[in-house]
N, C-alpha and C positions, 0 to 999 in steps of 0.2 A: 827921268825925274818925275814925269807925269805918272808913270806906273807906281812909283814909290808913294806918291800922294794918294793914289787910288787905294792901294792896299792898306795904307794907314787909316783912311776913312772907313774902309770895310771892317777893320779890326775894332775901331771905336764903336761902330754900330753893333757888332756882335757882343762886345763887352757891355754896352748899355742894355741890350736885350736880355742878357742872362738873368738879372734880377727879376725881369718881367716874367720869364719862364718859371723861375722859382716861385713867384707869387701865384702864377696860374696853377702850378703843381700843388702848392700848399692849399690852394682853394679847393682842390679835389680831395684832400685828406681830411677825413672827419671820423675820428676814433673816440669811442667811449668805453668805460669800464662799468660793468653792471653785476650786481648780486641782489637778490630780493630782500635779504634781511641785513640791514646795515647797522642795526642796534639791537643787541641781545643782552639778557641778564643771566648770569651763571654764578655758581658757587666757586670758591677757591679750589684749585686742583682739577678743574674741568678742562675738557678739550673742546674747542669750537672749530667746526669744519665749514668752510665756505666754498661755494662754486662761483668763480669769477669769470664772466664772459668778457672777452676782448672783442669788441664789435667794430668792424671797419665799414663805415657808411660811405666811404669814398670810392673812387674808381681805381685807384692805384694801390699797389701792395705797400703795406707799412711794415717796417722792420725796426723795432725800437727796444731799448732796455726797459725792463720792468722789475719792480721790487717793492718791498714793504718798508715804509719809512715811519719814524717817530714811535715805534713800538717800544715798550719798556725793556730795559736791558735784561732783566731777570726772566723775561718771557721767552719761550722758544717758539719758532715758527718755521714752516717749510712751504715753499711754493713749487708745486710739481704738476707735471702732465705726463701721462703714460708711464708713471713710475720714475720720471727723471726730474731732477731739480732744474728749474727754469730761471734764467736771468735775462733772456732776450727772446722776444716772440715776433714772428712774421705772420701777417694776416693778409690774405688776398682781398682785393676790392669787393665790397658788398658781401663779405663773409665774416665768420666769427670763430674764435678759438676759446675753449673752456679750460681754465686752470683750477687746480685744487689748492686751497690755502688752509693749512692746519695751524691753529694757534693753541698752545698749551699754557693755561693760566697756572702759575705756581701756587703752592699751598700757603706760603708765607706772603701774603699780599694784603694791602689795606682795602677797606671798603671804599667804593667810589666808581666814577666813570673814567674809562681809559679810551682815548681816541687815537687811532693810527691811520695810515693811508696806504692804499695800493696805488702805486704811481707808475705811469708809463711815459717814457720820454721826459720832457721838461714841463709839460703843461697839463697832461691828462692825469687826473687824480680822483680817487674814490675814497671818501672818508668812511671809516668803520669804527663803531663804538661798542665796547663791552662794559657792561655794568656789573661789577663784582658786588654781590648783594650782602655778603658778610665778610668779616675779617677772620682769616684762618678757616679751618675745617675740622669737623669732628666725625668724619665719615670714614668707614672701612668698607672695602669692596671685595667680595669673594665671587669669582666668576669662573666659568668653565665653557669652552667652546663646544664640547661634546658632552651634554648632560644625559643623553639617552643612549643605552647600549642594549643589544639583543644577543641572546645565546641560549645554551642549554644549561642544565643543572651542573654539568661538568666544566663549564666555562669559568675563567677568571676574568673579571671586569676591572680594568685599570682606567681611572678617571684622573686627568691632569688638570688641576685648577690653579688659579693665580690669586693670591691674597695681596691686596694693595692697601697700604697704610696711607690714607689721604689726610692724616692729621699732621700738625707741625711738630709732633713729639714722637720719640721712639715708643713702640708698643710691644708688650709681651702678651701674646695671644695664647689662650687655651684652645686646643683643637678637639672638637667633639663630633661624634656621629651617632645617629639613633637608627640602626638598621632593624628590620623585622626580626622576630624571634628565630634563632637558629642561624642567622647570617653572621658572617665575620667581616669586619672592616679594619684594615691596617692603614694608619695614617702616616705618611712619610713627607715631612717638610724637607725640601731639597734632597729627596730620595733617601733619607735616613729616618727610620721609624722613631717617632716621638709623639708626645701628647701636647707639646707646646712649642712655640717658636717666637723669636724676636724679629721685628721688621722696623727698619729705620724710617724716619720721616720721608714721605714722598717716594717710597721705595716699594718693591714688590718681592714676593717669594713664591716659588712653585710648591704647591701642595699636591701630593699624589694620594689618591684613595684606592687601595686594592680591595676589591669586594669579591667575596666568595659565598655563593649560596649554599644552603644545606643540600646534601645528596638527594634527599627525598622531596625536594621542593616541587610544587605543582606548577603547571604552566599558568602564566598570568603576568600582570604588571605590578612591580614592587617599587615603592618610594623609599628613598634613603635620605632623610634630612641631615645636613652637616652644618656646623657652626664654627666660627672663630670669635672668641670673646676676650676682651681685655677689660681693665678697670673702668674705662671711660667710653668705649665704643665696641661695636660688634657687627658681624655680618653673617648672613646665612644664605643657603640655597638648597635646592632639592635635586638629588640625583635620581635617575630612573633606570631600572633594569627590567627588560622584558624577557621572560623565560618562555621559550617556544615549546619546551617539553621534550622528553626523551622516551624512546621506546626500548625498554629492556625487560628481560625476564630470566628467571632461573628455573631449571627443570631437573628434579632429582627425587630421591626418596627422603622421607623424614629423617632417617638416620645417616643418609649419605652413602649407605652401602649399596653397591650396584652388582651384586652377585647372589646366586641362590643355588640350591641343589635339588635335583629331581631324578626321576627314573623314566625310562622310555614309556611313552603313552600316558604319563601322569600330567596333572595340571599344577601350576604354581601361581598363586594370586599375590600380586605385589602392589604396594601402596605408592603412588607417585604424587609429588607436590609441585604444582605450577604456581610461581610467585611473580607478581608484577613489581619489579625493582626499578622501574622508570618513573617518570613524573606525569605520564599521560595514560589515560584509560586504554586498555587493550580490548579489542573486540574480535569476536569470531576466532577463538583459538582452536585450531584443529589438531587432532591427535592421529598419528599414523605410525606404522611400523614396517621394518624390513626384517624378515625372519628367515631362519634356515628352511631348507626344503622339507616339506611334509610336516612342518610345525604350524601351530595356530596361535594367533594373538587377538584377544578381544578386549574391549574397554567397556566399562559401565556407562561411559558417555564419550562420544567421539568429538564433541564440540563444547567449548565453554563460551557462552554468549558474550560476556563482558567481565573484565577484571579491573577494579580500581587500583590506582597507585598504592603500593604498600600492602595490598591484599593478596591472599593465596587461595588456591582451590585444590581439593584432593580428588584424584582420579585413581580408579583401581583397574589394573591390567591383569588379565589372566593369560599366562603362557602355557601352552600345552605342547609337550615334546612329542616328536614323531614316535609311532609305535615300534619302528624298527631302528631307532637311534641307538648307535653303539656307544658304550661309555666314553666320555670325553667332555671337553669344553665347547660350548656353542654360544655364539654372540647374537643377540637380538637388538637391533637399533630402533629406538623409540623417539619420535620427533613431535614437538609441540611448535606450531607456527601460526603466524598471522601474516598479513600483507606487508607489515613493517619489520618484523623481527621473528627469528626462530631459534630454537635450542634443541640439540639432539644429545641423547645419552646412549651409551653402549652397555647393555645389561648382559652380564655373563652368566650362563646357566651350565652347571656341571651335571651331566647325566651319569648316574651311578648304576651299578648292577642291582636289580631288585633283591630284597632280602631272601625271598623264596629261592631264587636261583642260586644265591650264595649257599644256603643250607643244602640245596640239592647237590651243589658241587662238592660240598664237604662230605655228604653221604657217599657220593660216587668215589671220592678219594678213599674214604674209609673202607668201602667195599673192595676197592682195588687192592688196598694194603692187606685186607683180610684174606682175599683170594690168594695173593702171593704167599702169605704166611701159611695158608692151608696147603698149598702145593709143596712148599718146602717141608712141611711136617710129613706130608704123605709120601713124597718121592725122595726126600733127602737121604733116607737110610739106604737106598738101593745103589 
């Protein structure tokens, strides 16, 4: 019986001490919510981003529910950390955790002050106020994450933009672009070519701008203004294309004919045309040849110091056939090259029998025929 009374007293002491332990633990919990900007002014349709610090000034870990209270129903908000939606947060003693609060103010909203609360547990609360400065909005936004692109004159540049109607009414936008002379811009709302598009209130539409530079464009930076205009609102932005330049050239004769006739030991002078078809200056263009054995190839100039885009230069090459060349086709390769680009042509030369040798052959044939005829006449009767 004495043991029973002892255990009963012990249990009563433990029960009475439990609230005391809870009070001691509670005295060590000291949590606060903090953000530097608790009152801001924005226009309808704006997005407000907060960084909220959950600070545990106590010694023990705190694990409590957290959320946003008293925010207007038509407003949307998210409370996240590391890309995850957060409803409850645990913070070690004497540490803090940072949460991201995103509040989207609708377009249809009355002017005035709106106060809501970030609340943790039952007692910790942080009041936040947004002042909507005007009723409704008359703003349109045209944006592009990648406004600058780089490439050559042969590149196609595709810009993906977002057209946002921040007004309370549906808008019919005319879509325009003002590229430099010679450039082409194809506008595609929702990936279909058009010059206008409709956007619902508080909605967006994807606008693609396909940009093509002219083939002979020079290296440099080019601006392309684009606009979206309706009867009551408009938006514009500027796209930028950087042309790095291309190294290209053609090498041929003015007529395009790459063949000629000559005789053994004779010379043939041909006109060659070097043209810079790229968008960057060509420097130190060297001319060289690969010729048949015992042939000679000379140039009136073996180097072109510089050649601007779209310009051409004339070079004369003299091809001398070998003295002992037999009749037939011979190929001479002529090359124009720089450190960035080169072009080679194969020039075909047909070596023919000299006219004198032809006449001499005919005379020999005639003499042979005459000799045979004489012999037949003289000895044919015997």
